[in-house]
KEZAVEX-573734 format. One record per residue (C-alpha): x, y, z; residue in three letters. Coordinates in steps of 0.5 Angstrom, whole numbers, plus 500, padded with zeros to 3 digits. Each point is the difference from the previous one (the first is absolute). Example, Ala and Ser with C-alpha at 12.3 -4.5 7.8 and 13.67 -1.06 7.14 Angstrom:
REM KEZAVEX-573734
525491516Ala/502507498Ser/
//
This chain:
REM KEZAVEX-573734
197172650Unk/498504494Unk/503506503Unk/507497501Unk/506502495Unk/499496494Unk/506499499Unk/502495505Unk/494495499Unk/501494496Unk/493502497Unk/503506495Unk/504495496Unk/496497494Unk/505495499Unk/496496505Unk/493498502Unk/497494504Unk/495495497Unk/495496504Unk/501492498Unk/493499503Unk/496506497Unk/504503495Unk/500507503Unk/505504498Unk/504505505Unk/505505501Unk/507499502Unk/499501508Unk/494495501Unk/502493503Unk/492497501Unk/495500495Unk/494504504Unk/495496497Unk/502493502Unk/506501505Unk/505496495Unk/507501499Unk/502505495Unk/505497494Unk/506506498Unk/499500492Unk/503505495Unk/495506498Unk/498497493Unk/494498497Unk/497493503Unk/498496494Unk/494498505Unk/494499496Unk/504499494Unk/500495494Unk/508498500Unk/502498493Unk/493498498Unk/500494504Unk/501502508Unk/494503503Unk/504504507Unk/496500506Unk/504504505Unk/506499504Unk/503495504Unk/507502502Unk/506504497Unk/508500501Unk/506502498Unk/499500493Unk/492498498Unk/493501502Unk/496493501Unk/493500497Unk/495495501Unk/496499493Unk/496495496Unk/502497494Unk/495500494Unk/499494497Unk/503496505Unk/495503506Unk/505499505Unk/504505505Unk/507502500Unk/505504502Unk/503506495Unk/506502503Unk/502507495Unk/506503501Unk/501508503Unk/500504494Unk/506504503Unk/504493498Unk/497499493Unk/505504497Unk/506497504Unk/503495496Unk/503496507Unk/493500503Unk/496498494Unk/505494498Unk/500498508Unk/492500499Unk/500496494Unk/505495503Unk/496498506Unk/494499495Unk/504496495Unk/503496505Unk/494499504Unk/496498493Unk/505494499Unk/498498508Unk/494495501Unk/499497507Unk/495500506Unk/505504504Unk/502505495Unk/496506498Unk/497499493Unk/500505495Unk/495500495Unk/502506495Unk/505506500Unk/501506494Unk/499507499Unk/494502499Unk/498505494Unk/500506505Unk/507498502Unk/498497507Unk/505495502Unk/496494503Unk/500493502Unk/494495502Unk/501495506Unk/495496504Unk/497504505Unk/501497507Unk/498502506Unk/504499507Unk/507503503Unk/506500499Unk/505495503Unk/503507503Unk/493502503Unk/499493503Unk/507500503Unk/499508503Unk/493498503Unk/501492502Unk/507498501Unk/504497503Unk/495495496Unk/499493502Unk/506495496Unk/495496497Unk/497506497Unk/507503498Unk/501493497Unk/494500496Unk/502507497Unk/506498499Unk/500494496Unk/495504496Unk/505504498Unk/505495498Unk/495497495Unk/499507496Unk/507501501Unk/502492497Unk/495503494Unk/504506499Unk/507497500Unk/497495496Unk/499505494Unk/507503502Unk/498506503Unk/502502507Unk/496505504Unk/505504504Unk/495504503Unk/497494504Unk/497504507Unk/494499505Unk/496507496Unk/501496493Unk/496493503Unk/492501500Unk/496496504Unk/493498499Unk/495495503Unk/497495496Unk/496495503Unk/502501507Unk/507499498Unk/506505499Unk/503501493Unk/507504498Unk/500504493Unk/507503499Unk/500506496Unk/504505497Unk/505498495Unk/502507498Unk/508499501Unk/499493499Unk/507497496Unk/501495495Unk/505494502Unk/506499495Unk/499495496Unk/508497500Unk/499495494Unk/498506495Unk/502507501Unk/506503503Unk/500505506Unk/502507498Unk/501506504Unk/499497507Unk/502506503Unk/494503498Unk/496496504Unk/494503503Unk/500501508Unk/492500502Unk/496497505Unk/498502507Unk/506500504Unk/497496507Unk/499495495Unk/506500495Unk/505494501Unk/507502500Unk/501498492Unk/494504498Unk/504506504Unk/506499496Unk/496501494Unk/501492498Unk/497496494Unk/492498502Unk/501494504Unk/494496503Unk/503499507Unk/498508501Unk/493498500Unk/501496505Unk/505504505Unk/494505499Unk/495494502Unk/504499506Unk/500507502Unk/492500499Unk/499493504Unk/505504506Unk/495506500Unk/493495499Unk/503496507Unk/504506504Unk/496507497Unk/507503500Unk/505499494Unk/507497501Unk/503507497Unk/498506502Unk/503508499Unk/497506498Unk/505501496Unk/500496493Unk/508499499Unk/501498507Unk/494495499Unk/503498494Unk/507499504Unk/497495505Unk/496496495Unk/508499497Unk/504500507Unk/496498505Unk/497493502Unk/493499500Unk/496499507Unk/497493501Unk/493500501Unk/500497506Unk/504505503Unk/494504500Unk/494496501Unk/499492502Unk/501496492Unk/501493500Unk/507497497Unk/498499494Unk/497506498Unk/505505503Unk/505496495Unk/496501494Unk/500507501Unk/507501502Unk/502496493Unk/496505496Unk/504505504Unk/507498497Unk/504506498Unk/503495495Unk/495497494Unk/503494499Unk/499499508Unk/492501499Unk/495495498Unk/501499492Unk/493501498Unk/493502503Unk/497493499Unk/505498505Unk/499505505Unk/492498500Unk/502493501Unk/504502506Unk/495505503Unk/494494499Unk/505495503Unk/500505507Unk/495497505Unk/497507501Unk/497499494Unk/495495502Unk/498505505Unk/492502499Unk/499507497Unk/493504502Unk/499505493Unk/494503504Unk/500508500Unk/508499498Unk/499505494Unk/494505501Unk/497502493Unk/498507503Unk/507502502Unk/500506495Unk/493501500Unk/499500508Unk/506504503Unk/496500507Unk/503493502Unk/507500497Unk/507503502Unk/504505496Unk/506496496Unk/506505500Unk/502498493Unk/494499496Unk/500501493Unk/494505501Unk/500506504Unk/498498507Unk/501504507Unk/503498507Unk/497505506Unk/505502505Unk/494501505Unk/500497507Unk/494495498Unk/499494503Unk/503493496Unk/496496495Unk/498493503Unk/507497497Unk/504505504Unk/502504494Unk/500507497Unk/493503501Unk/496499494Unk/497506495Unk/493498502Unk/502502507Unk/503506498Unk/493502495Unk/495498505Unk/503505506Unk/501505495Unk/492499498Unk/498500508Unk/505506502Unk/499505495Unk/504505504Unk/506495500Unk/499498493Unk/505506497Unk/506499505Unk/499492498Unk/501501493Unk/505505501Unk/504495503Unk/500494495Unk/506499496Unk/500496493Unk/505494498Unk/501498493Unk/503494497Unk/507500499Unk/502499493Unk/504493498Unk/506503503Unk/496500507Unk/502508501Unk/494504500Unk/498504494Unk/503507500Unk/494504500Unk/500506495Unk/498505505Unk/502500507Unk/495496506Unk/495504502Unk/501504506Unk/495500506Unk/495504499Unk/500507504Unk/498500507Unk/498507504Unk/507500503Unk/503502492Unk/500507499Unk/496502494Unk/505505498Unk/506496499Unk/496495495Unk/504501493Unk/494501495Unk/500498492Unk/501505497Unk/500497493Unk/500493497Unk/502497493Unk/499493497Unk/506498495Unk/497494495Unk/505495496Unk/497498494Unk/503493503Unk/504497506Unk/507501497Unk/499507500Unk/500502507Unk/505494501Unk/505504496Unk/506504503Unk/498507497Unk/493499505Unk/504497505Unk/505505501Unk/496505499Unk/494497507Unk/507498504Unk/502507499Unk/492503502Unk/500495506Unk/507503502Unk/496507500Unk/495497504Unk/495499496Unk/494495500Unk/500495495Unk/495494499Unk/503495495Unk/497495496Unk/500496494Unk/499505495Unk/498506504Unk/503505505Unk/496505504Unk/504506503Unk/498504506Unk/503506502Unk/498503507Unk/500507503Unk/502502507Unk/495504504Unk/494498497Unk/500505494Unk/497497494Unk/500506496Unk/509500501Unk/502500492Unk/506497502Unk/498493500Unk/497500493Unk/505504497Unk/506495502Unk/496494498Unk/499503493Unk/507502499Unk/502493503Unk/494496494Unk/503504495Unk/507498502Unk/498493500Unk/496500493Unk/507503497Unk/504494503Unk/494495497Unk/500503492Unk/507500501Unk/500492502Unk/494499495Unk/496499507Unk/493500498Unk/497504506Unk/492504502Unk/501505505Unk/494503503Unk/501505507Unk/495504504Unk/500504506Unk/496500506Unk/496506501Unk/494503505Unk/496497495Unk/503494497Unk/501494505Unk/506496501Unk/495494497Unk/498505495Unk/507502498Unk/502492500Unk/494499495Unk/502506495Unk/507498500Unk/498493498Unk/496503495Unk/505505497Unk/505495500Unk/496496495Unk/498505495Unk/508503500Unk/504498495Unk/507497499Unk/505506502Unk/495504503Unk/498502508Unk/493501500Unk/497505505Unk/494504501Unk/501507497Unk/499504507Unk/506496503Unk/505504503Unk/507499496Unk/504505504Unk/507502497Unk/501493496Unk/505502495Unk/500498492Unk/492497500Unk/497499493Unk/493501502Unk/494498495Unk/492499501Unk/498493501Unk/492497499Unk/496501506Unk/500495506Unk/493498502Unk/498498508Unk/495495501Unk/495506501Unk/501502493Unk/504506502Unk/505502495Unk/507501502Unk/505505496Unk/506497499Unk/508501497Unk/505496498Unk/506502502Unk/508497498Unk/507503500Unk/502506495Unk/505499496Unk/507504501Unk/500502491Unk/495501495Unk/497493498Unk/497496494Unk/493500502Unk/495493497Unk/498503494Unk/496495497Unk/495503495Unk/499495494Unk/503494504Unk/494497501Unk/501494495Unk/507498502Unk/497500508Unk/494495497Unk/505496497Unk/504500506Unk/494498504Unk/498494496Unk/506497500Unk/500500508Unk/493497499Unk/503495496Unk/506499506Unk/494498504Unk/497495496Unk/506497497Unk/507502504Unk/506504499Unk/499505494Unk/505504497Unk/500507497Unk/504506497Unk/498507499Unk/505503495Unk/501507499Unk/505506499Unk/502505505Unk/495504503Unk/494496498Unk/497498507Unk/502492500Unk/502501507Unk/493505502Unk/496494495Unk/502494505Unk/500504507Unk/493502498Unk/498493498Unk/504497506Unk/495505505Unk/496496505Unk/503494498Unk/505496505Unk/507501495Unk/507501500Unk/503505497Unk/507500498Unk/505504495Unk/506497496Unk/507504502Unk/503502494Unk/507496502Unk/495494502Unk/505496495Unk/506501505Unk/497495506Unk/497495496Unk/492498503Unk/500508503Unk/493500497Unk/497493503Unk/504501507Unk/496508500Unk/494497499Unk/501494505Unk/503506504Unk/494504499Unk/495494503Unk/503500506Unk/501508501Unk/507500500Unk/502507496Unk/505502497Unk/504493498Unk/506502503Unk/503493500Unk/502500508Unk/498494504Unk/497504506Unk/494502495Unk/497493500Unk/499500508Unk/494499503Unk/497496494Unk/496494502Unk/503495495Unk/502493501Unk/508499500Unk/501497493Unk/496506498Unk/504505503Unk/506497497Unk/496501493Unk/499507502Unk/507502502Unk/502497494Unk/495504495Unk/500506504Unk/508500503Unk/503496495Unk/502495506Unk/502493498Unk/494496502Unk/501492502Unk/498494495Unk/502503493Unk/493504499Unk/497500492Unk/496505497Unk/493496502Unk/502501507Unk/501507499Unk/494500496Unk/496497505Unk/503505506Unk/497505495Unk/493497499Unk/500499508Unk/501507502Unk/495503495Unk/495494502Unk/502502508Unk/498507498Unk/494500496Unk/497493503Unk/495497495Unk/498506497Unk/501504494Unk/507503500Unk/502505495Unk/508501499Unk/502506496Unk/507500497Unk/501507498Unk/506501495Unk/500493498Unk/504502495Unk/506501504Unk/499493504Unk/506495500Unk/500493496Unk/502497507Unk/493502504Unk/496499493Unk/501493500Unk/499500507Unk/493503499Unk/498496495Unk/502493504Unk/496503505Unk/493502496Unk/501492498Unk/500498507Unk/494504502Unk/495496496Unk/493502502Unk/502506504Unk/496507498Unk/506504498Unk/500505495Unk/508503499Unk/500506496Unk/507503497Unk/500507497Unk/506501494Unk/503505496Unk/500496495Unk/499492499Unk/504495497Unk/499492499Unk/501497507Unk/502506503Unk/495499505Unk/496494503Unk/498495494Unk/493500498Unk/499507503Unk/494504497Unk/502507497Unk/496506501Unk/503506496Unk/499508502Unk/499505495Unk/500507500Unk/494504503Unk/495502495Unk/498507499Unk/494500505Unk/504497506Unk/506504499Unk/495506501Unk/497496506Unk/507500503Unk/501507499Unk/494503502Unk/502495507Unk/506503500Unk/497507500Unk/503502493Unk/495505497Unk/497500493Unk/505505496Unk/506496502Unk/497493499Unk/501500493Unk/507501500Unk/502495506Unk/496495496Unk/504501495Unk/506499503Unk/499494504Unk/498496495Unk/495496505Unk/505499505Unk/497500507Unk/506502503Unk/503505495Unk/493504501Unk/500500508Unk/507503498Unk/498505495Unk/494502505Unk/506501505Unk/503504496Unk/495505498Unk/498500507Unk/507503502Unk/500505494Unk/506495496Unk/500499493Unk/498495496Unk/506495497Unk/501499493Unk/502493500Unk/498494504Unk/496502507Unk/502494504Unk/508501500Unk/500508499Unk/496501506Unk/501494505Unk/506501502Unk/499507502Unk/497497506Unk/505496503Unk/506506498Unk/495505505Unk/499495505Unk/503501507Unk/505495502Unk/496496505Unk/495499494Unk/505499494Unk/504495505Unk/493496501Unk/498501493Unk/507497497Unk/500494505Unk/492498499Unk/501500492Unk/507496501Unk/496495505Unk/494500496Unk/495502506Unk/493499499Unk/498506503Unk/504506497Unk/496503494Unk/502506501Unk/503505494Unk/507500504Unk/500492499Unk/497500493Unk/506504499Unk/505496503Unk/498494496Unk/501504494Unk/507501502Unk/501493502Unk/498498493Unk/504505496Unk/506499504Unk/504504505Unk/506504501Unk/507497503Unk/499505506Unk/492498501Unk/501492499Unk/506501506Unk/496503504Unk/493495499Unk/505495501Unk/502502506Unk/493501502Unk/497493499Unk/506497502Unk/498503508Unk/493497499Unk/502492500Unk/503495496Unk/494500495Unk/500508498Unk/508499500Unk/499495495Unk/495503496Unk/505506499Unk/504496496Unk/495502494Unk/503507500Unk/508497500Unk/505497495Unk/499493499Unk/504495504Unk/502493500Unk/499499507Unk/493503500Unk/497495495Unk/504495503Unk/496501507Unk/494500496Unk/501494497Unk/501497508Unk/494503502Unk/496496494Unk/504494502Unk/497501507Unk/493501498Unk/500494495Unk/500504493Unk/506496497Unk/498503493Unk/501507502Unk/505499504Unk/504497494Unk/498506496Unk/504504505Unk/506496500Unk/500501492Unk/499507501Unk/506500505Unk/504497496Unk/502505495Unk/502505507Unk/504495503Unk/508499498Unk/501495495Unk/503495506Unk/493500503Unk/496499494Unk/500492501Unk/497500506Unk/495505498Unk/498496494Unk/500493504Unk/496503506Unk/495502494Unk/500493497Unk/499497507Unk/493505501Unk/498498493Unk/500492501Unk/497502507Unk/494503495Unk/500495496Unk/502504494Unk/505495497Unk/502503494Unk/502506504Unk/504496505Unk/504497495Unk/501507496Unk/503502506Unk/504494502Unk/503501494Unk/502507500Unk/503498507Unk/505496497Unk/502504495Unk/501505506Unk/505495504Unk/495498506Unk/501493499Unk/504499507Unk/499506504Unk/493498503Unk/499493503Unk/495501504Unk/496504494Unk/501495495Unk/497494505Unk/494504500Unk/500501493Unk/501493498Unk/494498505Unk/495505496Unk/503497494Unk/498493502Unk/493502502Unk/499503494Unk/502493496Unk/506503498Unk/505494502Unk/505502494Unk/501507502Unk/500498507Unk/505495499Unk/505506497Unk/498504506Unk/503494504Unk/506500497Unk/502507501Unk/498500508Unk/504493501Unk/506501497Unk/500507504Unk/498496507Unk/506498505Unk/496493504Unk/505503505Unk/498507501Unk/493499498Unk/497493501Unk/492502500Unk/501503493Unk/504494497Unk/495495504Unk/494504496Unk/504501493Unk/500492500Unk/493499502Unk/498505495Unk/504496495Unk/496494502Unk/494504498Unk/502502494Unk/502492498Unk/494497502Unk/496505496Unk/505499493Unk/498493501Unk/507497503Unk/498497506Unk/507496501Unk/504507500Unk/494503505Unk/502494505Unk/507502499Unk/499508501Unk/496498506Unk/504495504Unk/505505499Unk/496505504Unk/498495505Unk/508500502Unk/500507500Unk/493501504Unk/503496505Unk/506504501Unk/496506501Unk/496497505Unk/506502505Unk/500507499Unk/493502498Unk/495495502Unk/493503497Unk/504501494Unk/501493499Unk/493499501Unk/497504495Unk/505496495Unk/498494503Unk/493502497Unk/502502494Unk/504494498Unk/493496503Unk/496504494Unk/505499496Unk/500492501Unk/493500499Unk/501503493Unk/504494499Unk/495495502Unk/495504496Unk/505499494Unk/501493501Unk/493499501Unk/500498508Unk/494504502Unk/500498507Unk/507501502Unk/499507497Unk/494502504Unk/503498506Unk/506504498Unk/496505499Unk/495500506Unk/507500504Unk/503507496Unk/494503502Unk/500499507Unk/507502500Unk/498506496Unk/495502505Unk/504499506Unk/505504498Unk/494506498Unk/502500493Unk/493500497Unk/501500493Unk/504494500Unk/495496504Unk/494502495Unk/505498494Unk/500493503Unk/493500502Unk/498502493Unk/505495497Unk/497495504Unk/493502498Unk/502499492Unk/503493502Unk/494498503Unk/496503493Unk/505496496Unk/498493504Unk/493501499Unk/498502506Unk/496506497Unk/496502507Unk/506500505Unk/504504495Unk/495506500Unk/499499507Unk/508501500Unk/499506495Unk/495503504Unk/504500507Unk/506503496Unk/496505497Unk/497503506Unk/506500504Unk/504503494Unk/495505500Unk/500502507Unk/508501499Unk/499503494Unk/505496496Unk/498502493Unk/503495496Unk/498494505Unk/493502500Unk/500500492Unk/504493500Unk/494498504Unk/495503496Unk/502497494Unk/500493504Unk/494501503Unk/497501493Unk/503493497Unk/497497506Unk/494502498Unk/500498494Unk/502493501Unk/495499505Unk/495502494Unk/498507502Unk/503502493Unk/497507499Unk/502502507Unk/507498500Unk/501503493Unk/497506502Unk/505501506Unk/506498495Unk/497505495Unk/501506506Unk/507498501Unk/502500494Unk/497506499Unk/504504506Unk/506496498Unk/500504493Unk/498506503Unk/505500505Unk/505498494Unk/502494504Unk/503495495Unk/501494505Unk/493501503Unk/497501493Unk/504493497Unk/497497507Unk/493502499Unk/500498492Unk/503493502Unk/494499505Unk/495502495Unk/503496495Unk/498495504Unk/494502501Unk/497500493Unk/503493499Unk/495498505Unk/495503496Unk/502497494Unk/502507497Unk/506498496Unk/501507497Unk/499504505Unk/506495504Unk/505501495Unk/498508500Unk/502500508Unk/505496499Unk/504505494Unk/498505505Unk/504497505Unk/506499496Unk/501507498Unk/
//
């Protein structure tokens, strides 16, 4: 078999290997039986095993006992406790996938809460010092229920009932702890024998979910409930994505019971979609229609399989009682030999199982059946192969491999095509396709190979007929040639051309790829070429393709070829290598880093600090041409990084820089603003809505806030980098738009603990221009020694260096430009070198190069560093002629909505542009930025329109918590005569003022809008005015007047029900909330609590989560004032959790203040005071006077409880001002 074409064998793929669970021997991926002991082998990723190692200084790892889709399970001994345990270690290629890590820890956390004889005990979990994610469980020997069903079903009814009753006990405990398993199936039930009895233990709580507590939480974003489970065992409500329900687990138990009794499932289909449709629509068959079964047992199973959850038994204990009441439960059970403890070691007595969790085989030979009449056993095939050596090859060739399907029950899509049959004598050797070249592409993390650029490339190559094997972090590419001529150079030349093209796309998209390629020659076999390509890829740098020097490159154009360090083969033989990359269309600015060792070292220190303490920001400052970009590019080389350049017109499209960063994390470039750019992204529905808002300005449901979008930024970057370090470079940060700066500051606040280093480069630095607290690194002109070294590298002779150094003044770009001028025989400029020489490269460029330079400069192309693009940037900053401006605006407008918006930088200011930017800021939840844009537009609109803009600015400032600014804008709108023009806008502004405690101003606004509304024309607005007037009255301590307004609002609401029932329901909820305020003012706290709960539930049902959370927080404050501090703390914690999940920043702040007061009331004064100080600091930084007053009052109460009267008075004065 060694002479067979290696491209067709599984053993060639280094991504997988086989391990023997009995003797721990390791084999290539083509083997399936241990040659030493005859045990079946387990398929595991080709990564170093932990066998023989000490894990986390506590667990002596001994050997592999099992493997699954996400991890490898080892037998280990726990030091100190001296007990044997099972240690589940997450596969290395999942360790940087946030979803996989989250599921792994969710399983550990869920199972660790459950202590029960019928649930597998989890002793410990965590991350070792070496980075291994592990979970320690009790070690059990036995079968899974899936094995028992496969080998023994149909089971005796008494045995089936005994197993099901124990599963009920396990489910009862989980449900009591408010956990729903959601993936109960036979393979998640482990059976073991204890004192001649059978013990069932439920395991794998990886997708378990907590049930909602209706008393202390709200249901938010129910549309985002994850649909998870195994289709064959999923309940109808689970398929529909409804909330976790214990009765879903009971439905799965019914299917398991059906399967134990009949050896078949009630519903089955090869298609997961068709199977789910059957679960939803088709009635389940009765057990009695398949096998003989008692009436009572038949009825229990049928009741469990009811489509409606309400029609099933309501809890696990009820099911257990029904099962034990069946006559069959009293039958005798013979456990002798039921579970064979040697099933994993002695395969000669076991048939193979097609859906087992380990790799097994099923022969297609015409051999005798085993005593049970099933498929021939593997042991029979092996014995015959040993006895009949001549027939062994043909017997093994006919075996086919079956692997466990995923949770969706669809066979895993293999990264390479299935191994074809071994070649026979009938197949002509001359027509076999020979491998001529092999390449390996390694991504620094799994998200790289899932990016759009790499996916498009692989799809194109598959369309070309190439053979690609795609794994989590690696792609193996094989080029085949016809006629068996391995020396044909066309294959390697074609491969190199495409690989260099891929690296160019990867650099443009900030994708870290390492690529190596080697050709197959008479002296180098396929296996050797595969090994060499792997070694070349591992030694390769980002942005290049590393190949042996002797490889034929054919007629590949525009290649930049550089020497590379030698690579050594296993026998010690060195292989000379070269690094290839795309050549540039014009002269480029090289990475001249002489004299820059100290800034580089400082950046490295900051990256190390980020690994220890969380996100760190820095800004590199220096004039034009001092090498800011070159410095940071050198810094990120070899690191996982994202590199974006701020476009000159970024301020014309608020949030452009943040959007560019998120787009880069998803492999999108350029950012055009078209929705089709987001096609193919693997995100959930809510994330897609937010991405469409941020990247394409499509309005999203639910009024996202800045924290919601900042969380999207964090999630996108975390999905790109995993849990590892990430360097984020923002080049030309002095051009960053204010909206992006605000988004990124909040994002770094939410990313606490992540090892991220954010580096900006800037021509200058003003206070508050970049991220708050950024470390500053100043670049200075090169010294004489460094300038001399740079000119020496550029090939400038000694006689000319003095004049060039004197003209360049230590500027690396100027040195390079002068060196080119000397080489071309031109004279030296008398003034500033850069503006004198740089534009010439743009003027002398051909049309295609010039067009690319202008577009790259305008869009902030991170890879455009040629002289022509530098010249275009110079022109864009200095200003354009009318003709050039018209051409550029038209050219950018054809690229998409976002480039069209950026082009406004080079057109005359228009009021419509400011209004458009203000509306985008509103959609992004950037109220303060929106107010600034509206105020700027005031001077550009006709006088009759100014009042509307001022009113809009007042509303935005009120939403941002800026009372003084809101009042000033409101006064300006009154002077402009806005009074009765915009009732809807005035209502929103009045509500915002009431939230800030400005009752008098709110009443003034409501009087204006009330005079403008005709109840017959706008009944909804009229009723809302009355309700808000009632709220203003009660907050002015006038409950009698408030009740009068409230009664009038009730009458108006009744009339509204005839035309708009939903609006009427929202107004009823608002009036209930106001009634609660009136009850509080009258000292009737119980009535207030009832009204608040009713209002909360009504707002929640209407999907108005901000209002529902407001009621929940007010409920917590009532509890706090009623000496129920512990209950109030729980309420505030629930509100804080829900507000953070919904991205509602104001509600987060109010919940934190309430929680700080609750902690103080419970005696945890220091912790409460620390939380309130953070709230004060945050409100002060954001200049939110309303939030500052709220936190200051709470802090004054805390100081009073401590007995610090002077401090309390100081906080009271701060609240007043």
